[in-house]
N, CA, C and O atoms as a GROMACS GRO file, in nm:
protein
  348
    1UNK      N    1  -6.679   1.599  -4.941
    1UNK     CA    2  -6.746   1.513  -4.846
    1UNK      C    3  -6.646   1.411  -4.797
    1UNK      O    4  -6.587   1.336  -4.876
    2UNK      N    5  -6.626   1.408  -4.667
    2UNK     CA    6  -6.533   1.313  -4.611
    2UNK      C    7  -6.604   1.202  -4.537
    2UNK      O    8  -6.726   1.201  -4.523
    3UNK      N    9  -6.525   1.109  -4.490
    3UNK     CA   10  -6.581   0.996  -4.418
    3UNK      C   11  -6.647   1.041  -4.288
    3UNK      O   12  -6.744   0.980  -4.242
    4UNK      N   13  -6.595   1.148  -4.229
    4UNK     CA   14  -6.656   1.202  -4.107
    4UNK      C   15  -6.798   1.252  -4.132
    4UNK      O   16  -6.887   1.232  -4.050
    5UNK      N   17  -6.818   1.316  -4.249
    5UNK     CA   18  -6.952   1.361  -4.286
    5UNK      C   19  -7.045   1.243  -4.307
    5UNK      O   20  -7.161   1.246  -4.264
    6UNK      N   21  -6.994   1.139  -4.373
    6UNK     CA   22  -7.075   1.019  -4.395
    6UNK      C   23  -7.120   0.959  -4.262
    6UNK      O   24  -7.237   0.924  -4.245
    7UNK      N   25  -7.026   0.949  -4.169
    7UNK     CA   26  -7.057   0.890  -4.039
    7UNK      C   27  -7.159   0.976  -3.965
    7UNK      O   28  -7.254   0.924  -3.907
    8UNK      N   29  -7.137   1.108  -3.968
    8UNK     CA   30  -7.231   1.198  -3.900
    8UNK      C   31  -7.371   1.188  -3.959
    8UNK      O   32  -7.470   1.182  -3.886
    9UNK      N   33  -7.379   1.184  -4.092
    9UNK     CA   34  -7.510   1.175  -4.157
    9UNK      C   35  -7.580   1.043  -4.125
    9UNK      O   36  -7.700   1.041  -4.099
   10UNK      N   37  -7.506   0.934  -4.129
   10UNK     CA   38  -7.565   0.803  -4.099
   10UNK      C   39  -7.608   0.796  -3.952
   10UNK      O   40  -7.712   0.738  -3.921
   11UNK      N   41  -7.528   0.853  -3.863
   11UNK     CA   42  -7.564   0.854  -3.721
   11UNK      C   43  -7.691   0.936  -3.699
   11UNK      O   44  -7.778   0.896  -3.622
   12UNK      N   45  -7.700   1.051  -3.766
   12UNK     CA   46  -7.820   1.133  -3.752
   12UNK      C   47  -7.942   1.061  -3.809
   12UNK      O   48  -8.052   1.069  -3.754
   13UNK      N   49  -7.922   0.991  -3.919
   13UNK     CA   50  -8.033   0.916  -3.979
   13UNK      C   51  -8.079   0.806  -3.883
   13UNK      O   52  -8.200   0.788  -3.862
   14UNK      N   53  -7.985   0.732  -3.824
   14UNK     CA   54  -8.020   0.626  -3.730
   14UNK      C   55  -8.088   0.682  -3.605
   14UNK      O   56  -8.186   0.624  -3.556
   15UNK      N   57  -8.038   0.792  -3.555
   15UNK     CA   58  -8.099   0.857  -3.438
   15UNK      C   59  -8.241   0.900  -3.471
   15UNK      O   60  -8.333   0.883  -3.391
   16UNK      N   61  -8.258   0.956  -3.590
   16UNK     CA   62  -8.391   0.999  -3.633
   16UNK      C   63  -8.488   0.883  -3.641
   16UNK      O   64  -8.603   0.893  -3.598
   17UNK      N   65  -8.441   0.771  -3.696
   17UNK     CA   66  -8.527   0.653  -3.705
   17UNK      C   67  -8.567   0.604  -3.566
   17UNK      O   68  -8.682   0.567  -3.542
   18UNK      N   69  -8.470   0.604  -3.474
   18UNK     CA   70  -8.499   0.559  -3.338
   18UNK      C   71  -8.599   0.652  -3.270
   18UNK      O   72  -8.694   0.606  -3.207
   19UNK      N   73  -8.578   0.782  -3.282
   19UNK     CA   74  -8.670   0.878  -3.220
   19UNK      C   75  -8.810   0.863  -3.280
   19UNK      O   76  -8.910   0.865  -3.208
   20UNK      N   77  -8.816   0.848  -3.409
   20UNK     CA   78  -8.945   0.834  -3.475
   20UNK      C   79  -9.017   0.708  -3.427
   20UNK      O   80  -9.136   0.711  -3.399
   21UNK      N   81  -8.944   0.598  -3.418
   21UNK     CA   82  -9.001   0.472  -3.374
   21UNK      C   83  -9.050   0.481  -3.229
   21UNK      O   84  -9.163   0.443  -3.198
   22UNK      N   85  -8.963   0.532  -3.142
   22UNK     CA   86  -9.000   0.542  -3.000
   22UNK      C   87  -9.116   0.639  -2.982
   22UNK      O   88  -9.209   0.612  -2.905
   23UNK      N   89  -9.112   0.750  -3.052
   23UNK     CA   90  -9.222   0.846  -3.044
   23UNK      C   91  -9.353   0.786  -3.091
   23UNK      O   92  -9.458   0.812  -3.032
   24UNK      N   93  -9.346   0.706  -3.196
   24UNK     CA   94  -9.466   0.640  -3.248
   24UNK      C   95  -9.520   0.538  -3.147
   24UNK      O   96  -9.641   0.532  -3.124
   25UNK      N   97  -9.432   0.460  -3.089
   25UNK     CA   98  -9.474   0.354  -2.996
   25UNK      C   99  -9.523   0.408  -2.862
   25UNK      O  100  -9.607   0.347  -2.797
   26UNK      N  101  -9.470   0.524  -2.822
   26UNK     CA  102  -9.510   0.581  -2.693
   26UNK      C  103  -9.617   0.690  -2.706
   26UNK      O  104  -9.667   0.742  -2.607
   27UNK      N  105  -9.651   0.722  -2.829
   27UNK     CA  106  -9.750   0.826  -2.851
   27UNK      C  107  -9.695   0.967  -2.831
   27UNK      O  108  -9.772   1.062  -2.813
   28UNK      N  109  -9.565   0.981  -2.834
   28UNK     CA  110  -9.500   1.111  -2.816
   28UNK      C  111  -9.481   1.175  -2.954
   28UNK      O  112  -9.382   1.149  -3.023
   29UNK      N  113  -9.576   1.258  -2.993
   29UNK     CA  114  -9.572   1.319  -3.126
   29UNK      C  115  -9.451   1.411  -3.143
   29UNK      O  116  -9.396   1.422  -3.253
   30UNK      N  117  -9.410   1.478  -3.035
   30UNK     CA  118  -9.293   1.566  -3.044
   30UNK      C  119  -9.166   1.487  -3.076
   30UNK      O  120  -9.088   1.526  -3.162
   31UNK      N  121  -9.147   1.376  -3.007
   31UNK     CA  122  -9.030   1.292  -3.030
   31UNK      C  123  -9.035   1.233  -3.171
   31UNK      O  124  -8.934   1.227  -3.241
   32UNK      N  125  -9.152   1.190  -3.211
   32UNK     CA  126  -9.167   1.136  -3.346
   32UNK      C  127  -9.132   1.244  -3.449
   32UNK      O  128  -9.064   1.216  -3.548
   33UNK      N  129  -9.179   1.366  -3.427
   33UNK     CA  130  -9.148   1.477  -3.517
   33UNK      C  131  -9.000   1.507  -3.523
   33UNK      O  132  -8.945   1.537  -3.629
   34UNK      N  133  -8.934   1.500  -3.406
   34UNK     CA  134  -8.788   1.521  -3.404
   34UNK      C  135  -8.719   1.416  -3.489
   34UNK      O  136  -8.623   1.445  -3.562
   35UNK      N  137  -8.768   1.294  -3.479
   35UNK     CA  138  -8.709   1.185  -3.558
   35UNK      C  139  -8.724   1.209  -3.707
   35UNK      O  140  -8.630   1.189  -3.784
   36UNK      N  141  -8.842   1.252  -3.747
   36UNK     CA  142  -8.866   1.282  -3.888
   36UNK      C  143  -8.774   1.395  -3.932
   36UNK      O  144  -8.716   1.390  -4.041
   37UNK      N  145  -8.761   1.498  -3.849
   37UNK     CA  146  -8.674   1.612  -3.882
   37UNK      C  147  -8.528   1.566  -3.895
   37UNK      O  148  -8.459   1.605  -3.989
   38UNK      N  149  -8.482   1.484  -3.801
   38UNK     CA  150  -8.344   1.435  -3.806
   38UNK      C  151  -8.319   1.356  -3.935
   38UNK      O  152  -8.217   1.375  -4.001
   39UNK      N  153  -8.412   1.266  -3.969
   39UNK     CA  154  -8.394   1.186  -4.090
   39UNK      C  155  -8.397   1.274  -4.215
   39UNK      O  156  -8.321   1.252  -4.309
   40UNK      N  157  -8.485   1.373  -4.215
   40UNK     CA  158  -8.495   1.463  -4.331
   40UNK      C  159  -8.367   1.544  -4.347
   40UNK      O  160  -8.315   1.556  -4.457
   41UNK      N  161  -8.316   1.601  -4.237
   41UNK     CA  162  -8.190   1.677  -4.243
   41UNK      C  163  -8.077   1.590  -4.294
   41UNK      O  164  -7.996   1.633  -4.376
   42UNK      N  165  -8.071   1.467  -4.245
   42UNK     CA  166  -7.966   1.375  -4.287
   42UNK      C  167  -7.977   1.346  -4.437
   42UNK      O  168  -7.877   1.344  -4.508
   43UNK      N  169  -8.098   1.325  -4.484
   43UNK     CA  170  -8.119   1.299  -4.626
   43UNK      C  171  -8.079   1.417  -4.712
   43UNK      O  172  -8.019   1.400  -4.819
   44UNK      N  173  -8.112   1.536  -4.666
   44UNK     CA  174  -8.076   1.656  -4.741
   44UNK      C  175  -7.924   1.671  -4.747
   44UNK      O  176  -7.868   1.702  -4.852
   45UNK      N  177  -7.858   1.649  -4.635
   45UNK     CA  178  -7.711   1.658  -4.633
   45UNK      C  179  -7.648   1.555  -4.727
   45UNK      O  180  -7.555   1.586  -4.801
   46UNK      N  181  -7.701   1.433  -4.723
   46UNK     CA  182  -7.647   1.328  -4.809
   46UNK      C  183  -7.667   1.363  -4.956
   46UNK      O  184  -7.579   1.341  -5.039
   47UNK      N  185  -7.784   1.417  -4.989
   47UNK     CA  186  -7.811   1.457  -5.128
   47UNK      C  187  -7.718   1.571  -5.170
   47UNK      O  188  -7.665   1.570  -5.280
   48UNK      N  189  -7.698   1.668  -5.082
   48UNK     CA  190  -7.610   1.781  -5.113
   48UNK      C  191  -7.467   1.733  -5.132
   48UNK      O  192  -7.397   1.779  -5.222
   49UNK      N  193  -7.423   1.641  -5.048
   49UNK     CA  194  -7.288   1.586  -5.061
   49UNK      C  195  -7.272   1.513  -5.195
   49UNK      O  196  -7.169   1.525  -5.262
   50UNK      N  197  -7.375   1.439  -5.234
   50UNK     CA  198  -7.372   1.367  -5.360
   50UNK      C  199  -7.366   1.463  -5.479
   50UNK      O  200  -7.289   1.442  -5.572
   51UNK      N  201  -7.446   1.569  -5.474
   51UNK     CA  202  -7.445   1.669  -5.582
   51UNK      C  203  -7.308   1.736  -5.589
   51UNK      O  204  -7.254   1.756  -5.698
   52UNK      N  205  -7.252   1.770  -5.473
   52UNK     CA  206  -7.121   1.836  -5.469
   52UNK      C  207  -7.014   1.744  -5.531
   52UNK      O  208  -6.929   1.789  -5.606
   53UNK      N  209  -7.020   1.616  -5.498
   53UNK     CA  210  -6.924   1.520  -5.550
   53UNK      C  211  -6.938   1.505  -5.702
   53UNK      O  212  -6.839   1.502  -5.775
   54UNK      N  213  -7.064   1.495  -5.749
   54UNK     CA  214  -7.086   1.479  -5.893
   54UNK      C  215  -7.048   1.605  -5.969
   54UNK      O  216  -6.996   1.595  -6.081
   55UNK      N  217  -7.071   1.720  -5.912
   55UNK     CA  218  -7.031   1.845  -5.976
   55UNK      C  219  -6.879   1.852  -5.989
   55UNK      O  220  -6.826   1.897  -6.091
   56UNK      N  221  -6.810   1.808  -5.886
   56UNK     CA  222  -6.663   1.804  -5.891
   56UNK      C  223  -6.614   1.709  -5.998
   56UNK      O  224  -6.518   1.740  -6.070
   57UNK      N  225  -6.679   1.592  -6.009
   57UNK     CA  226  -6.642   1.496  -6.112
   57UNK      C  227  -6.666   1.553  -6.252
   57UNK      O  228  -6.584   1.536  -6.342
   58UNK      N  229  -6.779   1.622  -6.269
   58UNK     CA  230  -6.811   1.683  -6.399
   58UNK      C  231  -6.709   1.791  -6.434
   58UNK      O  232  -6.666   1.800  -6.548
   59UNK      N  233  -6.672   1.871  -6.336
   59UNK     CA  234  -6.573   1.977  -6.360
   59UNK      C  235  -6.439   1.915  -6.400
   59UNK      O  236  -6.371   1.966  -6.489
   60UNK      N  237  -6.401   1.806  -6.334
   60UNK     CA  238  -6.276   1.738  -6.370
   60UNK      C  239  -6.281   1.686  -6.513
   60UNK      O  240  -6.184   1.699  -6.588
   61UNK      N  241  -6.395   1.627  -6.551
   61UNK     CA  242  -6.409   1.575  -6.688
   61UNK      C  243  -6.402   1.687  -6.791
   61UNK      O  244  -6.337   1.672  -6.894
   62UNK      N  245  -6.467   1.799  -6.761
   62UNK     CA  246  -6.461   1.914  -6.853
   62UNK      C  247  -6.319   1.967  -6.866
   62UNK      O  248  -6.274   2.001  -6.976
   63UNK      N  249  -6.249   1.974  -6.754
   63UNK     CA  250  -6.112   2.023  -6.755
   63UNK      C  251  -6.024   1.932  -6.840
   63UNK      O  252  -5.943   1.979  -6.920
   64UNK      N  253  -6.041   1.801  -6.823
   64UNK     CA  254  -5.961   1.705  -6.900
   64UNK      C  255  -5.994   1.716  -7.049
   64UNK      O  256  -5.904   1.710  -7.134
   65UNK      N  257  -6.122   1.731  -7.081
   65UNK     CA  258  -6.162   1.746  -7.221
   65UNK      C  259  -6.106   1.872  -7.282
   65UNK      O  260  -6.060   1.870  -7.397
   66UNK      N  261  -6.109   1.981  -7.207
   66UNK     CA  262  -6.054   2.107  -7.257
   66UNK      C  263  -5.905   2.097  -7.281
   66UNK      O  264  -5.853   2.150  -7.379
   67UNK      N  265  -5.836   2.029  -7.191
   67UNK     CA  266  -5.691   2.011  -7.208
   67UNK      C  267  -5.662   1.928  -7.333
   67UNK      O  268  -5.566   1.956  -7.406
   68UNK      N  269  -5.744   1.826  -7.357
   68UNK     CA  270  -5.727   1.744  -7.477
   68UNK      C  271  -5.751   1.824  -7.604
   68UNK      O  272  -5.676   1.812  -7.702
   69UNK      N  273  -5.855   1.906  -7.604
   69UNK     CA  274  -5.883   1.991  -7.720
   69UNK      C  275  -5.771   2.091  -7.744
   69UNK      O  276  -5.734   2.118  -7.858
   70UNK      N  277  -5.718   2.146  -7.635
   70UNK     CA  278  -5.609   2.242  -7.648
   70UNK      C  279  -5.487   2.176  -7.712
   70UNK      O  280  -5.423   2.234  -7.800
   71UNK      N  281  -5.456   2.054  -7.669
   71UNK     CA  282  -5.341   1.983  -7.724
   71UNK      C  283  -5.362   1.954  -7.873
   71UNK      O  284  -5.269   1.968  -7.953
   72UNK      N  285  -5.484   1.915  -7.910
   72UNK     CA  286  -5.512   1.889  -8.052
   72UNK      C  287  -5.499   2.017  -8.134
   72UNK      O  288  -5.442   2.016  -8.243
   73UNK      N  289  -5.553   2.126  -8.081
   73UNK     CA  290  -5.546   2.254  -8.152
   73UNK      C  291  -5.401   2.297  -8.170
   73UNK      O  292  -5.362   2.344  -8.276
   74UNK      N  293  -5.322   2.281  -8.066
   74UNK     CA  294  -5.180   2.318  -8.076
   74UNK      C  295  -5.110   2.232  -8.179
   74UNK      O  296  -5.024   2.280  -8.253
   75UNK      N  297  -5.146   2.104  -8.185
   75UNK     CA  298  -5.087   2.016  -8.285
   75UNK      C  299  -5.126   2.057  -8.426
   75UNK      O  300  -5.043   2.055  -8.517
   76UNK      N  301  -5.252   2.094  -8.446
   76UNK     CA  302  -5.297   2.139  -8.578
   76UNK      C  303  -5.229   2.269  -8.618
   76UNK      O  304  -5.189   2.286  -8.733
   77UNK      N  305  -5.217   2.360  -8.523
   77UNK     CA  306  -5.151   2.488  -8.551
   77UNK      C  307  -5.004   2.465  -8.586
   77UNK      O  308  -4.952   2.524  -8.681
   78UNK      N  309  -4.940   2.380  -8.510
   78UNK     CA  310  -4.800   2.348  -8.537
   78UNK      C  311  -4.783   2.283  -8.673
   78UNK      O  312  -4.688   2.313  -8.745
   79UNK      N  313  -4.876   2.194  -8.709
   79UNK     CA  314  -4.871   2.129  -8.840
   79UNK      C  315  -4.893   2.228  -8.953
   79UNK      O  316  -4.829   2.220  -9.058
   80UNK      N  317  -4.984   2.321  -8.932
   80UNK     CA  318  -5.012   2.423  -9.035
   80UNK      C  319  -4.890   2.513  -9.053
   80UNK      O  320  -4.857   2.550  -9.165
   81UNK      N  321  -4.825   2.548  -8.944
   81UNK     CA  322  -4.705   2.633  -8.953
   81UNK      C  323  -4.595   2.560  -9.029
   81UNK      O  324  -4.527   2.619  -9.113
   82UNK      N  325  -4.578   2.431  -8.997
   82UNK     CA  326  -4.475   2.353  -9.065
   82UNK      C  327  -4.505   2.342  -9.214
   82UNK      O  328  -4.414   2.350  -9.296
   83UNK      N  329  -4.630   2.322  -9.249
   83UNK     CA  330  -4.668   2.313  -9.390
   83UNK      C  331  -4.643   2.446  -9.461
   83UNK      O  332  -4.601   2.447  -9.577
   84UNK      N  333  -4.667   2.556  -9.394
   84UNK     CA  334  -4.643   2.688  -9.453
   84UNK      C  335  -4.495   2.715  -9.473
   84UNK      O  336  -4.456   2.781  -9.569
   85UNK      N  337  -4.412   2.665  -9.385
   85UNK     CA  338  -4.268   2.687  -9.395
   85UNK      C  339  -4.207   2.602  -9.508
   85UNK      O  340  -4.105   2.639  -9.566
   86UNK      N  341  -4.271   2.490  -9.538
   86UNK     CA  342  -4.220   2.402  -9.644
   86UNK      C  343  -4.239   2.463  -9.781
   86UNK      O  344  -4.175   2.417  -9.876
   87UNK      N  345  -4.322   2.561  -9.796
   87UNK     CA  346  -4.350   2.621  -9.928
   87UNK      C  347  -4.242   2.708  -9.974
   87UNK      O  348  -4.251   2.765 -10.083
   0.00000   0.00000   0.00000
């Protein structure tokens, strides 16, 4: 998710709010419906972007944890080999 996506989503949300407001004040149900649709689409995109970002963060954390475990395991294996050679 980039800043361009954020701007597009916020612009669509604002446009939707304006259409909904104008449609409500003028009695134009179609325009009001378009506004609701625009705001809903924007909300869905924002939620999807947030999920995508959090999933990426979780994957990064898992990768870092796995690398840490690998390093510890290699250290234990190396220590065990050294202890075996000392005998």
